N, C-alpha and C positions, 0 to 999 in steps of 0.2 A: 626815784632817780638811781641810776646804776652807779656803783662805786667800786672800782677795781683795786684790789690790794695785792701787794707783792707777797709771794708765798713765804718769804722769810719772816713775815709778821706772825706766822702760825707757830704754835708749839709743836714739838714732836709728839707723836701719839704713841704712848707706851701702853701695851695691852696688859691690863691687870687681871687677876683671877676674877671671874664673874661672881657677883653677889647673888646668893641663892634666891633672894626675894625679887630679883630682876628677871626680865624676859630673857629666855635662853639665846635670843638673837642679838643681845646687847653686849658691847665691849666698853670698857671705861678707859679714858685718858687719865693717866696718873697725875699729869701736870694740870690739866684743865678741870678734871672731875666730871667731864661730859661723857655721857653714854652715847655710843654710836651703834647703828645697825651693822650686822656682820657684812651686809652688802657694801657698806661704805669702805671697809678695809680689806676685804678678801681680794679685791682687784688690785691692791697695791703690791708691788714687787719686793718691797723692803719692809722691815719691821718699823720703819719710820714713815707711816702712811701720810703724815702731814706734808712731808716733802714731796709726795707723789700726787698730791691733789691738784697741783697747778694753781692757776689764778682762780680766785673766788670773787663773787659779786654780791652786792646787797640786793636781796629780793625786794625789800620794801623798808623804808626808813621808819624807825619807831620814834614816838614823840621825845623819848629821853635820849635819842641818838644811839641807843643800843640796837644793833640789828642782827637778825639771823642771816649768816652768810652761807650761801649755797654754792657748792661746787657745780660748775656748769656741766660737768661730765656725768654727774650722777644725780639721782633724785633723793638720796638720803644722806648726803654728806653735809651735815648741818653743823655750823660752829657759831658760837656766840662771841662776837668781837667788839671790843671797845673802839668806837670810831676815832677817838682822839689819840689813843696810844697804840692802836694796832695790836692789842694783846687780848687774849681770851679773858672774858670778864669774871671767870671763876665761879659762875653760877653752876651749881651741881644739879644735874637732872635727876638725881636720886630723889625719891618722892618729896615734892615740895608743893603744897597746896596752891601757893601763889603762882608757881611756875606755869601750870596748865592755864590758869586764868590769864596770866600776863601774855602768853603767846597767842591764846585764842582771841583776846581783846585786840592785840596789835594787828592781827591779820583778818579780823572780822570787820571789814569795811563795807559800807553800803554799796550796792551795785548801782552804778549810774545808769540812767535811762539810755544813753547812747550806746553803752556796752550791751544792753539788752536788745536794742534795735538791731545791732549788728548780728545778733544771733538769730534774727528772724529771716524767713525767706524774703527775697528782695521785694516782692510785690506787696508785702505787708509792712514794710518799713515806712515811717513817715517821711515825706519829702524833705530834703535838706533845704537850707535857706536859699542856696543858689539854684535849686531846682524849682522852687515855688510850689504852690499847692493849687490843685484844681477844685478844692472844696469837696471832693468826693471821699467817701470812706474807703478804707483799704479792705475790701471784702474779697476773700479768695474765690467765692462763687462768681462774683461779678467779673473776675478776670479769667474765668474759664479754667481754673487750675484743676489739676488732678492731685497727685501726691505732692506735698510740700515738705521740705527738710528744715528741721530746727537744730541748732547747735546749742547744747546745754552750756551756759556760761561757767567760767572758772571763778568761783567766789572766794576760794582760799587757795593759795599757790600749792600745787601738788607736792612740792618738796617739803612742805610744812606738815602735811597730813600724817606721815609716819611718826613724826616727833610727837604730835598731839595724841596719836594712837598709843604710843609707848607710855606717855605720861598718864593717859587715862587708865591703861592697864595697871600701872604702878599704884594709882589711887584706889582702884578696885581691890588689888591684892592687899593694900594697907587698910582695907575696910572702910573706905571713904566714898562708897558708891553714891550716897545721897548728896554729898557735897559736889561730886562730879556731875551728877544729874542736874542739880540746881544751877551750878555755874554754867554748864553748857547750854541749858535751856534758856536762862535769862539773857545771856549774851547774844545767842543766835536769834532768839525771838525778837529782841529789840532791833537788831540789824535788819531782819526781814521786814519788820514794820516800817522802819525808816526807808528802806528801798522802795516799798510800795508807795509811801507818802511822797517820796521824791519823784516817782513815776507819775503821780497825779491822782492816786486813789483817794477818794473822799467818802465820808460817811454821810448819807442823806436819809432822812426819815420820809415816811409817807406824806407828811404835810409839806416838807420841802419840795417833793416831787410835784405835788398838786399846785404849788404856787409858780412852777416854771412855765414860761411860755413855750409854745410848740418848738421853736427853733432851739432853745436851750435844752429842752427835754430830749430832743433827738440827738443833739450833740453829746449830751451826757451819756446817753445809751451807747452811742458809737464808741465813745471813749471807754466805757465800761467793758464792752466787748473786746476791745484792744487789750485792756488791762487784765482781764481774766484769762485771755489766751496767753499772754506773756507769763502770767503767774503760774498757770497750770502746765504750760509747755516748757517753761524755762526755769523760773525761780524755784518752784517746789521740787522739781526733779534734781536741780543742783543742790538744794538743801538736803534732800534725801540721800544723795550720793555722798556728800561729805559726812553726813551723820553715820552712814553705814561704814565708812572708812575709819572715822575717828573712834566710833564706839563698837567696832567689830569685835565680836566675842562677848559683848554685854547686851545680848539680844533684848531682854525685858526692858532695860533702860533705853536701849537704842530706839525701839519702836515707840515707846512712850515719850521719849524726848522729841522725836520728830512730830508726833501728834500735838504735843503741847507747844512746840515752836510755831507750828503752822495754823493752829486752830483759830487764834484771834485774827490773823490776817485773812484767812479764808472766810471766816465769819463776816468780816467787814466787807469783803467782796460780795458775798451772797446777800448781805443785808440790803444792798442797793437793789438787787434783783427782786427780793421780796417786797421792798417798798414800791417798786414799779408794779408788781403783780397785784398788789392789794389796793393800789391807789384808785381814784375815781376813773372809771372807764370812759373812753370816747372813741368813736370810729377811727379817728386819725392815728390813734396810738397803736392800732393793731399791727402795723407793718414793722415798727421798731421792736415791738414785743415778739413778733415772729423772728426777727433777727436775733433777739436774745435766746429764744428757744433753739434756734439753729446752732448757736455757739455751744449751748449746753449739750445738745446732741453730739456735736463734733467732739467735744471734750470728754464724752462718756467713757471711752477706753482709758483715757488718762486718769479719770477719777477712780476707775476700778484698779488700775495699776499702782498709782501713787498712794491711794488711801486703802490699800488692800489688807493691811494688818488690822488686828482687832482693836487697838487703841484708836485707829482712824475711822472706825465704823460709822460713828456719828456724822463725821464730815461727809462721807460718801452718801449717807442717807439724806443729809441736808441738801446735797447737790441734786439727788434724784427727786426729792420733794419739790425743790424749786422748779425743776424741769416740768413736773406734773402741774404745778400751780400756774406756770406760764402757759401751758397748753390749755388749761381750763379757762384762763383769762382770755385767750384768743377766741375760744368757742363762745364764751359769754359775750364778748365784744361784738362778734359777728351776729349773734342772736339779737343783741341790742340794736345793731344797725338795721336789721330787718324790721324791727318794731318802729324804729325812728323814721324809716322810709314811709311806711304805711300811715303813720300819724303826722307826717310833715304837713304843716298848715301854712306854708309860705303863700302869701297872697299875690306874689308877682304874677301879673297877667301877661301871657305871651300873645299880644294882640294880633300878630300875623299868623298864628297857628304853628309856629316853628318849634324847635326843640326847647323844652323847658330846662332851666338850670339844674333842677333835681335829676333829670334824666342823664345829663352829661356827667354830673357828679357821680351817680351810681355806676355808670358805665366805666368811668376812669377807675373807680374804686375796685370794681370787679376785675378789670384788666390788670391792676397792680397785684391782685390776688393770684392771677395766672402765674406770676413770677415765682410764687411760693407753692406751686402745685405739688411737687414732691414732698415738701415739708408738711403741707396740710394733709396729704394722704397718710403720711406717717403719724401725724398728730391724731387723726381720727382713728387710725388702726390701733395705736398703742394704748390709747387712753379711754376709748369709749365705744368702739364699734368693731364688730367682726367683719363688716363689709365696708371698708373705708370709701370705696368708690360710690356706693349707693348713698352713704351718709353725706358725702361731699356734694353730690349732685342734688340731694334733697335740700341742703342748705342754700345752694345757689338758686334752685327753683323757687325757694321761699322768698329770696331777695327779689327775683324778677316778678313774682306774683304780687309782692307788696308794692313794687313800683307801679305795676299796671293798675292796681286798685287805687293808688293815690292819683294817678293820671286820670282815671275815670272821674274822680271827684273834681279835679281841676278843670276838666273839659266842660263841666256844667256851667262854667262862667260865661260861655259864649251863647249869644242869642241865636246865632245862625247855626242850624244843625249841621250844615255842610262843613262849616269851619270846625265844628266839634270833631267830625270824622277826620278832617285833614290834620288836625292837631294830634289825634291819637295815632294816625298813620305815620306822621313824621317821627313821633317819639318812639314808637315800637320799632320802626325801621332803623332808627339810630342805634338801637341795641343790636339788631341783627347785623348791621354793617360793622360794628365794632367787634362782633363775635364770630366773624367769618373765618378767621385763621384757624389752622388745624388744631393748635393747642387749646383754643376755646372749645372746640367740639369735644376734645378729650376731657376737658375740665368740666364742661356743662352737660355734655352728652348731645349727640346729634339730634335727638328727639326734641330737646328744648329749643334748639335753633330753628328746626323745621316748624315747630309750633308757632314761634313768633313770626316766621315768614307767612304762614297762613293767616295770622291775625292782621298783618299788614295788608294782605290782599282783601280781607273782609272789610277793613275800614276804607280802602280805596274804592271798592264796589259800592259801599254805602254812600260815600261822598258823591260818586257819579250819579247814583240813583236820585239823591236829594237835589243835586245841582242841575241835572240835565234832563231828567224825565219830563218835567213840565214844558221845557222849551222844545223838546223833541215832538211833543204832542201837537205843537203848532204847525209842524211841517209833515205830519203823518196823514196820508190820504186814507180816510176811513171808508168802510164798505158802504154800499148803497142802502143796506138795512138800517143804517143810522138816520137816514133821511137828510143828512147834511150835504152829501155829495152824490150825485147820480150821474155816473159816467161822464159824458162830455157836456151835459147840460148844467154844469156847475155855474153857480151865480158868481159873477165877477166881484160883487161886493164882499162875499165870504172870503174869496181868495185874497183880496186886498187886506181884509182884516187879519188874515193869518200872517201875511207878510209883515204887516205893521206890528203885530204882537211879537213875532219872532225878533224883529229888529230891536224893539224896546227891551225885551228880556236879555238878548245877547249883549247889548250895550251895557246893561246893568251888571251882568255877570262879569263882563270884561273890566268895567271900572272897579268893581269890588275885588275880584279875585286876582287881578294883577298886583294888588296890595298884599295878598297872602303870600306866604313863603314856603317853598319846598327847597331847602338849601342843598340837598344831595342831588347832584346833576343827573345821576342815573335814575333816581326815583322821579325826579321832575319830568324828564323826557319820557319816561314810561307812562306817567299819568297823562301827559299831553297827547301822547300817541293813542292811548285808550279812548280819550275823548274824541280825537279826530276820526278814529276808525268808526265811530258811531255817528257823529255829527255830520261829517262832510259827505258821506254817501247819501244820507237822508236828505240833506239840504240840496245836494246836486240833483237828486231825483225829483224833488218837489219843484225846483227851479226849472228843470228841463220840461216838466209836464205843464206847469201853470204860468211860467214866466211869459211865454208868448201872448197869453191872454191879457196880461197887464201891460206889456211893452207896446201893444197896439193902441193903447189909449193915451190920454194926456197924463203928464206928471208921473211917468212910470218910475223915475228915479226916486220918487218919494216913497215908493213901496219896495222896490228892488234896490236895496242899498248896498248889498254885499254880493260879491262873487264867491265861489268856493275858495278861490285863491286868497281873497281878503280874509276870510274866516281862518284859513290855515296860518296866514301871517299873524293875525291877531292872537291866535292861540299861543304863539311864542311869547306873548307878553304876560301870560298867566303865571302866577306863583313866583314873581320876581321880588315881592316884598317892597314895592315902591309906592310913594305918595300915600302912606297909610293915613286914613282919616275915619275909618270905621271902627268904633270902640265896642268891644264886647261888654256884656253885662257883668257887673262886679258883684 
């Protein structure tokens, strides 16, 4: 709360001879006993600088109602004022061990989360209550950001820092370096820990992580990413900045102080990352672990800068080790996923030959990996391979191969060999369809996509051969060498039998295969067209040549039941997945 005082409440400042043990930039008020920076008084036009300071305000109230009053015009014009009497409190800033501690404690307040959020780029700030939340994480990559700007928060008023610096210098000159070091470290370490706790940072063990359900697990990781970004981009730089200003000129203690202030808090942040990395692996975890890896890579320059001094070496190495461990966890999880696919023993039977749940799951999984393509390339390049593209494609090829092997096993559940081929065609095509986009080719390689296209064609041809070769034989006019047909002297009985067999087999195929499913419209139409291109010309030719022979007799409709147009119309019923009553072998 701001508190404006009249300038008449201030004592006149008389400049006394400097005490040799004090900093050369300090002057002493003979009435107050307070030491001032030269900058505080050199701008005054009279020997009575107190009268030229104008109004002063309270920077922050102290619990005991004693406040440091700061001249609004300067950064170093600091006076200790008694709130009740408006008089200088008479505390002498000449070395007093309690003085440094008192001021540091009074102005070492925890940094509130809202203050930190205001220092973030707008896209990374949590939504306010009136804005609501869409439930999505605030990820800079998801927003298409380039460079983002962060504002280091003010954790101690700038006007107080010179006073703390001067008192620290006095303590050093008086031989109390260790007391200075301990006081500063203990106070600032506690405040930093409290700020992180208020922000929401928690300590979780490996066992805590393994007991979390997936939703809680993902939420905790998204929070952790937010917390470590705030800590490394805002809190730690702010802490280092005030440490350098207050302990300027006391370099060994300065760097060591910063290291000991931050090591516990940073260790707590990293401990959660380590717990995630060494916890039980599952395929679903790989994406949030990749998110963790990405933030560690993003913060790598800050780790180098903030923890660049020798006392901070261990923290920098811990950050690098966690980054490597997360990368290793990602690779091992993907390898586990490949094995799990091939060994999947799900007994769910796809009775209509359509896409199996395992196929759609694997396709979605790999498509999600597409979103991490740059990260995966960097991961394989930095930690395991001289050729990240080759390694990445090899991993993806292994996943696709494992899926095909598993599908081959599942296809043996069907008694109908044609349905087996239709099932494999459907499932492999589902992969091809999902991997058409350009980034998929870049990720998997065009060779892999083309290979799967050829596999689809192979299964489609095998389906046609198994389903339609037999029926086509019924309407194929064989040569005279066979003894069955001899030019125009064909026996009417044989022709009738051929029509009758064709009708029976086509009706059976129609009844059964209209229950089968090809859900992709393009594939379904392509397959129907391939059948029609073979069936309709063959039937039309047979009908044209031998139809008149049957039509001239009695009950011709008993044998000639279909026109080519009828067959074409009925082919449109195939692969619709309707009225399923044919059960495959279990």
